[in-house]
C-alpha positions as semicolon CSV with decimal commas, in nm:
position;residue;x (nm);y (nm);z (nm)
1;M;0,481;18,676;11,163
2;K;0,124;18,647;11,028
3;K;-0,160;18,624;11,291
4;T;-0,523;18,536;11,226
5;L;-0,771;18,597;11,505
6;L;-0,950;18,278;11,618
7;P;-1,313;18,272;11,725
8;G;-1,227;18,100;12,049
9;I;-0,991;17,856;12,218
10;P;-0,905;17,564;11,981
11;A;-1,083;17,233;12,051
12;G;-0,893;16,958;12,228
13;M;-0,687;17,189;12,453
14;P;-0,590;17,045;12,789
15;Q;-0,781;17,200;13,077
16;E;-0,462;17,356;13,225
17;L;-0,398;17,546;12,907
18;R;-0,766;17,633;12,856
19;S;-0,755;17,805;13,188
20;F;-0,448;18,000;13,088
21;L;-0,598;18,107;12,761
22;S;-0,927;18,214;12,914
23;G;-1,009;18,583;12,851
24;A;-0,722;18,628;12,602
25;A;-0,744;18,693;12,231
26;V;-0,598;18,390;12,052
27;Y;-0,441;18,408;11,705
28;D;-0,342;18,137;11,459
29;S;0,024;18,187;11,383
30;S;0,101;17,858;11,212
31;S;0,355;17,847;10,932
32;S;0,358;17,476;10,847
33;P;0,108;17,186;10,845
34;E;0,319;16,984;11,094
35;A;0,224;17,194;11,387
36;K;-0,045;17,437;11,505
37;V;0,089;17,754;11,659
38;C;-0,117;18,006;11,849
39;F;-0,021;18,353;11,967
40;I;-0,188;18,440;12,301
41;D;-0,236;18,812;12,341
42;K;-0,192;18,830;12,714
43;G;0,070;19,020;12,913
44;H;0,386;19,041;12,704
45;G;0,253;18,762;12,479
46;Y;0,288;18,383;12,460
47;Y;0,307;18,118;12,199
48;L;0,144;17,778;12,218
49;K;0,254;17,508;11,976
50;A;0,051;17,184;11,938
51;S;0,161;16,875;11,746
52;G;0,152;16,490;11,760
53;K;0,237;16,290;12,067
54;G;0,602;16,302;12,147
55;T;0,693;16,534;11,861
56;L;0,767;16,840;12,076
57;E;0,976;16,686;12,352
58;K;1,312;16,767;12,197
59;E;1,196;17,119;12,110
60;A;1,091;17,168;12,477
61;Q;1,433;17,052;12,603
62;M;1,630;17,261;12,345
63;T;1,410;17,573;12,395
64;G;1,482;17,545;12,772
65;Y;1,855;17,508;12,697
66;F;1,863;17,808;12,466
67;H;1,667;18,009;12,723
68;A;1,924;17,928;12,990
69;K;2,180;18,084;12,766
70;A;1,976;18,392;12,713
71;L;1,915;18,283;12,346
72;G;1,549;18,198;12,336
73;P;1,204;18,211;12,506
74;E;1,119;18,069;12,837
75;V;0,938;17,732;12,848
76;L;0,634;17,779;13,069
77;Q;0,474;17,435;13,016
78;Y;0,523;17,121;12,817
79;L;0,238;16,874;12,820
80;S;0,213;16,534;12,645
81;D;-0,086;16,285;12,647
82;D;-0,268;16,058;12,412
83;R;-0,410;16,355;12,226
84;G;-0,069;16,512;12,140
85;D;0,195;16,754;12,263
86;W;0,161;17,114;12,375
87;L;0,450;17,361;12,432
88;L;0,377;17,696;12,594
89;T;0,653;17,958;12,579
90;S;0,695;18,328;12,636
91;A;0,714;18,550;12,330
92;V;1,058;18,682;12,233
93;D;1,060;19,066;12,212
94;G;1,117;19,187;11,860
95;E;1,030;19,082;11,507
96;D;1,134;18,790;11,299
97;C;1,356;18,850;11,000
98;L;1,072;18,849;10,756
99;H;0,969;19,192;10,886
100;E;0,979;19,452;10,613
101;R;1,235;19,671;10,791
102;Y;1,487;19,383;10,769
103;L;1,397;19,263;10,418
104;A;1,440;19,622;10,305
105;D;1,812;19,611;10,381
106;P;1,918;19,265;10,251
107;K;2,296;19,326;10,282
108;R;2,274;19,420;10,644
109;L;2,035;19,136;10,705
110;C;2,268;18,889;10,542
111;D;2,564;19,005;10,750
112;T;2,361;19,008;11,069
113;L;2,244;18,653;11,019
114;A;2,598;18,533;10,936
115;N;2,752;18,708;11,236
116;E;2,481;18,578;11,480
117;L;2,524;18,228;11,345
118;R;2,899;18,243;11,405
119;K;2,837;18,360;11,759
120;L;2,588;18,075;11,816
121;H;2,842;17,820;11,687
122;E;3,103;17,953;11,932
123;T;2,869;17,913;12,227
124;D;2,965;17,662;12,496
125;F;2,742;17,348;12,445
126;S;2,819;17,177;12,775
127;G;2,506;16,994;12,899
128;C;2,315;17,015;12,573
129;P;2,028;16,770;12,594
130;V;2,087;16,666;12,233
131;P;2,459;16,590;12,214
132;Y;2,460;16,373;11,898
133;R;2,255;16,576;11,647
134;T;2,478;16,481;11,345
135;A;2,418;16,118;11,402
136;D;2,042;16,163;11,433
137;Y;2,039;16,378;11,122
138;L;2,224;16,128;10,909
139;A;2,002;15,843;11,041
140;G;1,697;16,048;10,944
141;A;1,827;16,101;10,589
142;E;1,905;15,729;10,556
143;K;1,557;15,630;10,674
144;N;1,388;15,866;10,434
145;Y;1,603;15,750;10,142
146;L;1,510;15,390;10,209
147;A;1,148;15,494;10,226
148;G;1,171;15,649;9,882
149;H;1,149;16,014;9,975
150;F;1,318;16,245;9,723
151;D;1,248;16,616;9,644
152;S;1,515;16,857;9,524
153;S;1,258;17,128;9,408
154;L;1,324;17,357;9,700
155;F;1,700;17,392;9,668
156;P;1,922;17,617;9,458
157;D;2,011;17,480;9,113
158;N;2,381;17,440;9,194
159;F;2,294;17,240;9,504
160;G;2,037;17,036;9,323
161;Y;2,045;16,661;9,241
162;T;1,876;16,503;8,951
163;S;1,808;16,170;9,115
164;A;1,793;16,006;9,459
165;R;2,084;15,781;9,351
166;E;2,312;16,077;9,273
167;A;2,219;16,248;9,604
168;Y;2,272;15,932;9,808
169;A;2,612;15,871;9,646
170;V;2,726;16,222;9,750
171;L;2,587;16,169;10,098
172;T;2,755;15,835;10,162
173;A;3,085;15,957;10,027
174;G;3,092;16,270;10,235
175;Q;2,900;16,196;10,559
176;D;3,202;16,084;10,754
177;A;3,349;16,434;10,718
178;L;3,050;16,581;10,914
179;Q;3,123;16,647;11,278
180;S;2,945;16,737;11,600
181;K;3,138;17,035;11,718
182;V;2,904;17,330;11,755
183;L;2,568;17,424;11,904
184;L;2,317;17,409;11,620
185;H;1,993;17,591;11,573
186;G;1,887;17,318;11,326
187;D;1,642;17,524;11,124
188;Y;1,829;17,847;11,074
189;C;1,579;18,032;10,867
190;L;1,453;18,397;10,865
191;P;1,127;18,330;11,046
192;N;1,310;18,165;11,332
193;I;1,551;18,449;11,418
194;I;1,407;18,732;11,622
195;L;1,571;19,077;11,607
196;K;1,503;19,395;11,796
197;D;1,647;19,709;11,627
198;W;1,887;19,482;11,435
199;A;2,018;19,317;11,759
200;L;1,955;18,949;11,830
201;S;1,667;18,906;12,067
202;G;1,642;18,522;12,046
203;F;1,593;18,208;11,843
204;I;1,272;18,005;11,815
205;D;1,177;17,663;11,671
206;V;1,497;17,497;11,787
207;G;1,345;17,146;11,791
208;C;1,607;17,023;11,532
209;G;1,897;17,178;11,738
210;G;2,174;17,010;11,933
211;V;2,540;16,955;11,900
212;G;2,615;16,891;11,542
213;D;2,795;16,995;11,223
214;R;2,789;17,376;11,150
215;H;2,715;17,315;10,784
216;I;2,355;17,215;10,860
217;D;2,291;17,572;10,984
218;L;2,501;17,728;10,705
219;F;2,300;17,542;10,444
220;W;1,969;17,659;10,586
221;G;2,091;18,017;10,625
222;I;2,186;18,027;10,259
223;W;1,868;17,860;10,156
224;S;1,647;18,090;10,350
225;L;1,817;18,403;10,224
226;G;1,768;18,278;9,870
227;F;1,411;18,173;9,917
228;N;1,296;18,486;10,106
229;L;1,495;18,744;9,908
230;K;1,415;18,575;9,580
231;T;1,783;18,579;9,474
232;D;2,094;18,369;9,526
233;Q;2,329;18,666;9,519
234;Y;2,383;18,674;9,889
235;R;2,533;18,324;9,927
236;D;2,893;18,423;9,901
237;R;2,841;18,733;10,114
238;F;2,679;18,516;10,386
239;L;2,976;18,273;10,389
240;D;3,232;18,564;10,385
241;A;3,054;18,730;10,685
242;Y;3,030;18,403;10,878
243;G;3,403;18,326;10,803
244;R;3,547;18,111;10,522
245;D;3,785;17,957;10,776
246;K;3,494;17,749;10,902
247;A;3,281;17,701;10,591
248;D;3,353;17,413;10,347
249;K;3,150;17,433;10,033
250;S;3,198;17,058;9,959
251;L;3,022;16,985;10,294
252;L;2,733;17,214;10,202
253;K;2,681;16,982;9,904
254;V;2,669;16,685;10,142
255;I;2,406;16,856;10,354
256;A;2,209;16,934;10,043
257;A;2,224;16,561;9,949
258;A;2,076;16,479;10,291
259;E;1,806;16,739;10,276
260;V;1,661;16,617;9,944
261;F;1,533;16,314;10,132
262;G;1,324;16,533;10,371
């Protein structure tokens, strides 16, 4: 995970967090424009995410839930005010799957990601704070379609759709087959999976997680392997390692149809 040393504590930080950061080296570790992420080099390390007001509430809830199952970092503080949201967590010991040691062995990486995803999906989800993720997911796709969003450029050619109308037709025809039966990560991509010596150390960025349809995670696992390894050759291997008994390619196409709407 890339880290760039900052000259000081970012402006606008709540006083409680400024006091915590005092005296520590702070690094920008952001990976998207939607949120600012800082690594705090103090003790065993901490991460502080900042975003718009109310946008990190579910992430704080799901991170706490994953931590209770020994699957993610500890939530140390979640603050929300008129200036925005802040989420402070411990750092997970290990490296994300973009580390060169993992990328250098793509077959083992593919199998590891598939096996860990199957384990996650077999985890008891009792008490999950987001019990209806599939419904929320489909509502978001519908909203974005009606708003005119459409972008298929990031997806593999054989998951691609040439028009919003084509994608929406596939989505509406297949959405009733999607279920809410597993604990989802929600953004199952290489940067969000932390390994230590090839063993799972934890998951991060679970703000889109909850109880939902496994094919959401399967889709993003396949996409991330293709995007980060610059090849689509590990798709079938990933599905084989996960287990074909639970993977339905037709539902992956439905998920792809939802994702083109953002």
